[in-house]
N, C-alpha and C positions, 0 to 999 in steps of 0.2 A: 604429897599423894592424896589429899582428901578431894581434891578436885577430879583425880581419875578414879577414885572409888565412886564418887558420884556418878560418873560417866559409865562406868562397868555396871552401877546398879540401873542407871537407865535403860542400859541396852537389854538387861534380862527383863526389866519392866515392859518394854515394848513386846518381847516375844510371850509374855505371859498374857498380856493385855488382850493380843489379838487371838489367842485360843478362845476368849470370849465371843469372838465374832465368827467363829466356825460354824455352819448351820448344820442341822441334823436331818436332813431329808434324804433319802437313799439316791434321789434323783440327782443330787449333787456329784455324785461319783460318776456320772456319765462323761463321756467325753466332749470337748468343745466342738467338733464336727458334729457329732449327735445330735449336739442341742441347736447348731446352727440349722440343722436338716428340719428339727422340730420347729424353730422358728419360722422357716420359710413355709411349711406345711401348716400353721397354726391358723385357726379359722374364728376362734372366739378370742375376746380381750384376756379373759383367764390362762389360755394357753400360751399366748402371746408374753403375758407379763410373767408368767414361771418361767419361760425359756430365756426371757431376757435376764430375770434375776440370776438365775443360776450360770448363766454366761458371766455375768458380772462378778460373781461369787468366784469362780473357777479361774478367772482370769486375774484375779487380785493379786496372787502371788507371783504370777510370771509376767505379766505387762499391766501395769497399773494405769497406763494410758488408756488401753482398751477397755478396762473394767470400769474405767470413769466415762468412757463414751456409752457404754451399754446401760450404766446407771443413770446419765442423763437421759436416754432413750427411756428409760422404765418411767424416770420423773414425767417426761412428756406424754407418754400413755397415760398415765394417772392423771394428769391435768385434763386430758381430752375426756375421758370418761366420768371423771369427777365422783369416784368411788373410794370412800373414806378408808376402807381396809387395803386398798392397792396403795393409795397416797401415803398411808404410814409406812408401808413395806418399803417403798420407793425412797421415802425421805431416811429411814433408817440404812438403807443400802448406800445412799449417795453420801450420807454423813461418814459411814464407814470408810468407804473409798477416798472421800476427802481427807479423813484422819490419816489415811496409809500415807498419802501424797504430801502430808504437811500443811495443807490448808485448814489450818483450826478455826479461824473467823467463821467461815462458811460450815464446817462440821458441826461448831457450837450451835449456831443459828438453827440447823436442821434437827439435831438433838433437843434442842429447848422448843421447837415447835410440837414434835412429838410429846414431849413431857407435859405440854399444856394442852395437848389434844384430850377432851373429854371422851372420845370414842376408842382411845386407847387400851388393850388389855394388859394384863400384868407383866406377860413377857415383853410386850414393846416398852412399858415403862421401865422395866428392868434394864433392858439395851440402852435406853436413852440416857438414865441417870449414870449407868456406867460410863457410857462414851462422855458425859458432861465433866465426870470426875478425873477421866484421864486427861481431858484437854486443861481442867484447870490444874492438874498436877503438872503438866507441861510448862505452864504459864507461871510455876511457882505459887498459885493461889490455894495454898494448903488448906486453909480453912473451909473454902467452898468446895473443894475436893473432897474434904472429908465428910462434909453435909450429902453431897450426891451419893458418895460411895456406901454411906450409912442408909440412905433411901433405897439404893438399889438391892443392898444386902437385905433389907426389911421385904422387898418385893420377891427376891429369891426364896427367903424361908417362909414367905407365905405360900409358895408354890406347892410343898409338900410332897414333892414326887420323888420316885427312887430311880428315875431314870438316870443313866450315866451321862447322858449331854446335860442335862440340869445341874448334875452335881459338879461337872467341870465348870459351868459358869459360876456356880458358888466357890468353888475352891480357888477360881481366878480372881473373884472380888477379895476374899479373904487375903490372898498373897498381896493383891494391890494395897489394901489396908496397911499390911504389915511394912511394905516399902514406905507407905505415906508416913507411917508413925516413925519409921527410922530416919527419914528425911528431916522429920519435924523433932529428931533427937529424944522421942518418947520411947526409949527402949524396952521398957516393961509391956507396954501396948503392942509394939511392934513385935515382940517375942511371942505374945499371946497370939496374935492372928497369924504368924508362920507356924506356930504348932497345930492351929485349926486348919490351916490349908494343908498341912502335912498330913494330917490325920485322914481327911477326906480324900487326897491323892492317894495315900496308900490302900484306903478302903476299895477305891475304883481302880487301883492299880495302874495308875497313870504315871508312868516311868519319866516321861518327859517333864512333867511338872514337879514330882518328886526330886528330881534332880535341880530344876531351878530353885525350888525353896530351900533344899539342902545349901546351896551355894550362898543365898540370901541370909540364911542363919549362920552360915560361917563367916561372912562378912560382918554382920551384926555380932558375934561373938568377939572377933577381932577388934571391933571399936571398943568393945568393952572390956578389953584387955585379957581375954579367956582364950588364949592362942590353942591351948591343947584342944578344946572342944571346937575352935574354928578349922584348925587343920582336920580334925575327924570328919567335919562336916563337907569340907573341901574334897577330900579323898572318896568320901562316899559318893557324893556326886560325880565325880571323876569316873569312879569304877562303874556307875550306873550307865554313863554315856560312853564307854568303852565298851561296854556288854552289847549296847546296842547298836554299835558301829556309827554312832552320831558324831560326825567329824568335827562339823561346828559347834556342837555343844562341849566336844572334847577340847577344841580351839579355846573356846571361853574358860574352861575349867583351867587349862594350862596357863591361860592369861592371869585369872585371879589367883592361881598359886604363887604365878611369878612376882604379881603387885605385891603378894602377902609376904613372901621370902625378902623381897627388895625392903620392905619396911621394917623386917626383921634384921636387916642388914647381914643376911645370909645370902652372899652375892654368887656363890658357886649354885645353889640351888635356883636362886631366881634367875641367871643366866639361862640354865637348863630349860626350866619351863617356859620361857620367854620366847627363845628360841623355837621349841617344839610348836607354840602357839603361832607364832608367825608362819612356820612352815605350812602346818595345817590350814590355816585361814587362807595362805596364796592357793592352796589347792581347791579350796571350796569358794575362793573370790568373795571372801567378807574382809572387805577393805577397812571397815571398823576397827576390826580386832588386830588388824595388821598397823594401822596407825596408831593404836593404844599401846599395844605390845612394843613396837618400834620405839616409841617414846619413852617407856619405861626402860629399854635396854640402852636409849641414849643416855640416861640419866644414871643407868648403873655403870657405865664405862667412864663416866665422867669423873664418879666416885673413886673408879679404880685407877683414873689417870691414863686410861687406855684411849688415846684422843683419835687415834686412827680408825678405831672399830667405832667410838662414839660417832664420827663424823659419817661412817657408812650406815649407822643406824638412823642418823637425823637424815640422811639422802633418802632412804627407804620411806621414813616419815613423812617426808616431803613428797614423795610420788604417791604414796596413798592419799595423802590430803589433797593433792591437786586433783586425782582421779575422782574422790568423793565429790570435791567442789564442781568439776565438770559435769559429773552425772546429775549433781544437784540442780546445776543451772539448766540442763537439757531438759529434765523434769518439769523444770517451772515453766520453760517455754513451751513445753507440751501442753502443759496445764492451761495455761493462758489461751493456747490456740482452741484446746477443746470446749474451755469455758466459753470463749468467743463464738464458736460454731454452735454451742448449744442456745446461747442468746439469741443468734440469728434465726435458727430454726423455731426456736419458741416464737419469736416475732412473727415468722411468716405463716406459723399455724392460728397465731391470734388474727392475724389478717384475713387469711382464708377463712376463718370462723365468722368474722365480722361481716364479710362478703357474703358467706351463704346467709348469715342472718338478715343482711339487706335484701337478699334475693327474695327469701321467703316471705320478707316483709311488702316487697313491691309485689310479688304475687298476690299475697292477700290484698294488698289496695286494689290492685288490677280487678281481681274478682269481686269486690264490694262495688267497684266502680262501673262493672259490666252490668251486676245486677242492678244496680240504680239506673243505669242507661236503658235496659232493657224494660224495666218497670215504667219508666218515664215515656219512652216511645210507646207503649202499650196503652197508658192511660191518659199521657199528657202530651200527646203528638204536636199541640199548637205551640207549646213551649221549647221548640227545637233550639229555636235561636238562643234562649236563654240559657240553655242547657250547654250549648255551646261556649258561650261567654264564661259560664262558671268552669267549665273544664280547661279552658284557656287561661283563666286566673290561677286555677290550682297548678297548672305546669309553671307559668310564670312565677310562682310563690317557690315552687320546688326547686327552680333554677337558680332564684335568688338565695335560698338557704344553702344550696350547693356551693354557691360562689362565696357565701360567708365563711362556710364551714373550709373551704379552700384557703381562703385569706387568714384566717384563725390557725389552720396548720402551717402555712408559710411563716406566720408570725412566731409559732411555737418551734419550728424547725430552724429559724434564723436565730432566735433567742438562744435556744438550747446549745447550737454549734458555738456561737460565740461564748456562752459561759464554759463549756467544755475547753475551747482554746485559752480562755483567761486561766484556766485551772492548770492546763499544760504548761502556759508561762511562768504561773507562780511556782510550780513545782521545778521548774527547770533554773528559776531563779534563786529558790531556796538551795537546791542540790549544788548549784555552783559556789552558791555563798559558803556551805558547808565543806565544800572540796579546798576552797580557798584558806579556810583557817585549820583544816585537818593537819598539814603538816606541822603547826604551831602547837598540837596537842600531845599528851603522853601517848604510847602506844596503846594501852587499854581503852583510852578515849576515841583513839584513832580508828579502832576497829568498832567502837559503839556508833562512831560518826558513820562509818562505811556502810553498816547495816542500815542505818537510817535512810542515807542516799540510796541504797538499793531498794528498800521499800516504797521510796518516793518514786524511783524511777520505773517500778513495776506498775504504778497507777497511770503512767502517761498514756496516751491515745493516738498513737501515729497515724492510725487509720481514720481519723474524722473526716478528713476530705473525701474518702470511698464512701463513708457511711453517709454524709451529705449528700453525695450523688445519688445513692441507692433510694435514700428517703425522698429527696426531691423528684426522682422518676416516678415513685409511687403515687405522690400528689399530682403531678404534671406528666401523664403517661405519653401525651401526644406531642408535647411541647419540641423536643428534640428531633421527632420524626418531623414535623412541620417544618423547622429551622433548617434541617439537613436537606429537605426536599427543594427548599427556596434558595438556600445559599450553600451549595455543596462544597464552597471554596474555604468556609471556614475552618480553622485549626482546632484542635481538642482544647487548648486554653481559651480560645475565643469563644467556644460553645459554653465552657464552664462560666466564662464573665457573664453571657447572656443569661445563666440561670441565675447569678447573684442578682443581676438587675431587675429581672423579674420580680424576685422577691421584694424588691425596691429597698436593696442594702446600699448602704453610702459607701463612698470610696474608702474611708477608714476602717468600716466593718470587713470589706472585702480584703483590705491588706492585712487585717490581723488573722483571717482565715488562710491566706495563700502564703503568708511570710514575704509579700513583697511590699516595697516601699509605696508611698501615695503617688509619687512621681511617676512610675512605672505604671500603676493602674490607671493613671488619666492618660498616658501615651496610649495604652491599650485600648481604652475607650474612643480615643479620636480614631485609630486605625479600624475599629470595630465600626464605627459611623460610616466611616469610607466604603467598608466592604458591603455595608447594609442599604448602601446608595442613599444615605441620608445628610451627605456634604452638600452644604449650601440650602439646606431645609431647616424650617424653623421647627420641626416635630421634634418633641422629646424623645432621646433614645428609650428611657424606660418605660414611657407610653407606647412606643412603636413595639416594643417587646410584650408588653402586657396584652396588647390586641392582636398578636399575631394569630393567624388562623389559615385554614385551607382555601379560603375564599381568595 
């Protein structure tokens, strides 16, 4: 039962933690459609940033994928204008959304960047350390979670404000510390922070948090063997939720009471509350509560030797688990797609920025050269030939520099692609080996191995070949145009082979990228020479492609 108690504790913890993330701007209450209109009509960076931030916050409860899109868009805008205050807002918002979707590593990186930023104000640091505490808690790093929560609480105390919104932040932290110390089995400290959180919640009449804290205290008293006090707190929390018609909260209370009575071996009341919990959770779509309650109901019927009912409860549990797994997998896929899109857009923005800077540089160089030429024409007309030679030398040098830059980019592109392919192969190899030893391991180790394999597979980059083509075209913009114009009968595979050969890649390297064997590559090269009319000629294929031009 301890595992189920911990799981229930985490559910309450999640609900309380994200109360902390609610913003207190009146504009947040406006509809999404209204904000989209504001965004389309925004003229200044500040107006755009505010609209995007509110859209991300409003959609985080209903469509986390869309919330992530808006959060990434705000981050791009912050990078573009390079304004510290906007960057901090964007980092905090993006960290919150990544925390919601379970991308803890990226959320932690963003929160730490805010915490280390010397320009951040007290409110920013408060949110950052609270986020760091939450992530460390999820990862069972309780010591670091404690340090982060204490720092956040010190910042919350230093605000010395009577605003209800800031009181909500403080009560959330107090409740988080209570949960943390309960996990650490430091029950006196846990009870102290629960009491402080309850006092503050009653002071601002926050019924939702009152019910959550009462439930937490009930669980804590039950662990200490104070079952009368535990039941009193559970029932008070249930009454508050029923009064507010909070069906999700009532389902959680029923689930807690069902587990409470199950541990006390009062199977009649346990069955009653667990059934009520499942019924309400199914109405609200709360699959986590359905899964947990059905699991407890299955254990109850096993103890009562009602195996038909136990089987039905087990099937319900499996259905809920499968649905949760499918939802989680779909969210992960959407998350990866969104992250890839963000990286692509970020790269495009950087490329455009570099192009703009290069344009300004060339304009500046052109103006300087023009002034020099005009001055020389006016004062030193006799040196026209010399000026012409100097100008030609400058252009030749510039051309050489550009050619060197292209060669360097070719080398970097080839090295990066091969490195990533080797990484993919290594991940595949390790995954295969783990899957082979998995059936020989105990069930608990099989699950651990499967999680490792899933994490490894999530780092694979199946889109490498497309990314290679995209970056090749950035460096050699006209190559495919010239190739298609002169040899229109080439197949897509042959055009890709031409690109690899232009980069000076060996047959072995091409084989590693395209997953074809070396013999197949050699045959393809022979066929390509024939289509390029190089049969019975001594000209090297790589040299021919490197010298290909419109002439």
